N, C-alpha and C positions, 0 to 999 in steps of 0.2 A: 300548775301550768294548765289552766282551764282551756278547753277547746283546742287541744294539742293537735297540730298539723304535722304529719310525718310524710316526707317524700322519699320514696325508694327508687333509686335511679335504675337499677336492674331488677325488673319485676321477678320475684321468686316464683318457682313452679308451684309451691305450696302456699300461695298467697291467701287462699280461702281459709286454710288452717290458721294462719297468722291472724286474720281478721276475726275468726271465731274466738280467739284467746284474748283479744284486746278489750279494755274497759270501754264503757260508753264515753263518748266525748273525744276519743282518739280517731282522728280522720286521716286516712291514708290515701295518697296519690302515688302513681308510679310512672316511670318513663323518662327517657333522656331529654325529651323535648316538651315536657308538660309545662303549660303556661304558668302554673301556680308554684312551680318548684322554687322560685326565688323569693317566696313569701313563707316558707315552711319554718317551723320551730326546730325540727330535728331532721337532718338529712342522713339517709342510709346509703353509703357508697364506699367502696374500697379505695378507689383512686378518683376522687371527684375532679371535674374540670374546674380550673381556678375561678371562672366566671360565676359558677353557681354559688360559690362561697362569697366572692367579692360583692355580688349584687344583692345578697341577702342580709340586710342590716339587722334583722331580727333573729338570725340563726343562733340557737342556744347550744346545739351539740351536733357533732358528727359521729355516726355509728359505723364502724368498719365491720361488715358482717362475717368476719372470721377472726381468728387469733392472729397476732402480729400486727405490724404497722409498715405498710410499704414506704420506701424511702421518699418517693414523690409526695405521698400524703403527709408524711412527717415534715418535709420541707415547706409544703404549702400551709399547713395548719400552724406552723411556727409563726406565721405572719398574723395570726388571729388568736392572740392569747385569751380572749374572752369567750372563745368557742371551745367547750369541753370536747375531748375526743375519747370515745369508748370503743371497745371491741367485744367480741363474743368468745366465750370459752366453752361453747356447746359440745365440742368434740373431745374434751379433755379425757373422758372415760375411754373413748375409742383409742386414743393415743396411748394411754396408760396400759390398756390391755395388749396392744401390739408391742409395747416395750417389754412386757413380761413374756410374750410369745417369743420375741427375739432373744431374750435372755435364756429361756429354756432351750430353744433351738441351738443356740451357740454353745451353751454349757454342756448340752447332751450330745453334741455332734450330729444332730438330726439330719442335716443336709447331705453330708458325705455318706452317711449310712444309707439314706434313701437312694442316693445315686448308685451306690454299689449294688444294692439288691435289685435295682432296675436293670442291672446288667447280669442278674442271676449270680452275683458274686456274694457268697456268704462269709468270706474270709474275715471281715471285721469282727464277726461274732467270736472268733477264736483268737483274735489278736488283742493288743493292748490299746484299745480305743481310749483317748484321753478325755473321759467323761468326768465332769466336776459335780460333786455333791454340794447342794446349795444350803440345805437346812443347817442352821447353826453358824452360818457365815455372816459377814457384814457388808452392807451396801452403802455407798455414798451416793446420794441423790443430788446432783448439781442442778439447782433450780427449785425454789420453794413455792412456786405458783400452783395453779390448779392441778396440772399434770403431775408435778413432783409430789404433791400431797397425796394424790391417789396412788401413785406408785409406792410411796412409803407405806400406805395402808395395806396394799397387796403384798409387799415384802413381809410385813408382820404376819399376815395370814399364812405365808409359806415357811415361817420360822427363820426368816432372814432379818437381821437387825438393821434398820435403816437409820441413816444420819442425813437429815436435810441440810443443804448448804444454800444460803441465799444472801441477798444484799443486806448489809448490816442495818438493823433498825426496821426491817420490813418483816411483819409477821407472816408465818406460813399460811397458805390458803387451804380451803377444803377441810378444815378441822384437824389438819396435821399438827404434829408437835412443833414447837418453836424451832426455827432453823439456826444452825451455826453460821457464823460469818464466813464469807468467802475468803477473808484474810487468814482463816485457819486451814485452808485447803492443803498447805504443805504438811501439816501434821496429820491430816486425815487420809491422804492418798496412800501412804505406806501400809495402812491397815484395811484397805478397801479390797474385798474379794470381788465386788461388783461395783462398777462406776456407771451410773446413769447420767446422761447429759440431756437436760430438758431446758436449756437456756435459749433465749432469742439471740439473734446476731446483732451486736452493737459494736461500737468502737472499743468498748471495754472487754467484750467477750470474745472477739475475734482472736483465734490462736491461744485462747486461755489454757487449753490443754496441749502443750507442746512436747518436745523431746524430753525435757527434764521431768515434766509431770508424768509422762508415760513411763519413764525409767523408774520413777519413785513407786509405781504400783507393784504389788506382789506378782510374781510370775504366773500364778494361777488366776489372775484377775480377768474377768469378762467385762468388756466395755459395751454399753448400749447407747446409741445416739439417736434420739427422737426430737432433738432441738433444731439445730442448724449445723450443716456439715462443717463450715469453717471455724466453728468454736473449737474443734479439734484439728490440729495442724495435719494437713493431708499427707505430706511426705513422712512425717514422724509416725503417724498412725500406720501407714503401709509398712514401713520398715520394722516397726515393733511387732506387727503381726507376722510378717515374713520371717523375721529372725527368731520368733518365739519368745521374745521378752514380754509380750502380752499374749495371754493364752488364747483368747478368741474375742470376736466382736459381732454384734448385731447392729446393722446400720440401715436406717430408713431415710436418712438425709445425706445429701451429697455435695459435690463441688462443681459439677457440670450438669446443666439441665438442657433439654431440647428448647430451641428458640423458635421452632415452627413445627407444623404438623408432620412433614416428612421426617424431621429429626427425631420424632417419637420412636422410631424403630431403628435408629442408627447412631444414637448419642451415647458415648461412654460416660459413665457417671464420674470418672476420675481420670487424670492423666497417668495414674498408676494402675497396674492390672490386679485390682482386688479380686476380680472374678477367678483368678488362678489360685487363690489361697483357700485351702479347705477349711480354715478356721474362721471364715467370715460368712455371715448370713446377710444377703443383699435384699433390700426391699425398696421399691421405687417411690418413696415418699407417699405412701398410701396409708400411713398410720391413722390419719384423721378420717378415713373412709368417706371422702367427698362423693357427692352425687348418689349416695345410697339412700333409700327411703328413710331408714332410721335416723341417719345423720341429718338429713334435711328437716325432718320433723323436730329433732332436737334443736336445730338452728332456729326454727320458728318459735319454739317455746322460749329459748333464751332471749330472742329479740323481743318477744311479747313481755317477758319479765322486765326487761330494761325499759321499754316504752311505757308500760303500766306504772312503773316506779316514777317516771317523769310526770305522768299525768296526775299522779296522786300527790306530787310535791315531795316525794322521797328522793334520797340520794340514788342516782343511777349507778349500778355496779360496773366494775371493770374499767375504771377511768385510766387512761394512758398518760404516763409521764413522758412528754415529748422530748425532754432533755435526755432521758435515759433510753427512750425508744421502746418502752414496754409498760 
């Protein structure tokens, strides 16, 4: 793709870093109203306006500058089957590390122990705090993409045996071992001491882990969700944690989100009072560490890798299957 023209709708703060990483011959323009945006080869935008796609007859690819695919973008790009859609997995390591942090915090009862000592209360030291030993246990990692592959490797480093579960016929990413089919989930859940959820939200994954699936887990199981909240049924999860049929959970993704700036300090993440449960660690969807210097630098590197591949005529990584939504 000689003389590659890339247009980025939202100019990144670290644009100069991106430019320094690009091959010669990659020309970058930015801005919502740039006059050349309708003639670009690659468009970088999360939710592009329909006109910018409709008017650009030479558009080869759309790059979503984060993981996931917004529903509006998926619907729009479904009208343009000749335009490839790609996204970035730049923060997979950040998410995987938070997943492990949530696991350890939940399994070791860190939050309630911290809260007690902040009140000068040492009684948990002398009580029967329900701490779980992880070494030698088994983890089912639901989602065999970049995040799931990294989590599996981290589990192995801790002496936890991971089993990756993914879509049938799709190889695991990140050098991880081949994944088991999601059709085998019923056989895997009863032996899962840890269940990691790393799945995107699609028609097929919504409510995938429901009341029956949670009931199939061993009583000492710890669930960690860094995918999307509604992959796990909200009511079933709350009641399993409240009633003790699920030992603990670490949750970074939720069911309700703020819709405006004032709501950022007053929006409950669920209609159920998870905050009242001592066996839940709550995190406000920050696993990807957005807006931090390291993460934004990783975003630029991942975008440069993708654009350079296009400029060299190589296959661009992270192509999205719009039918599946990831």
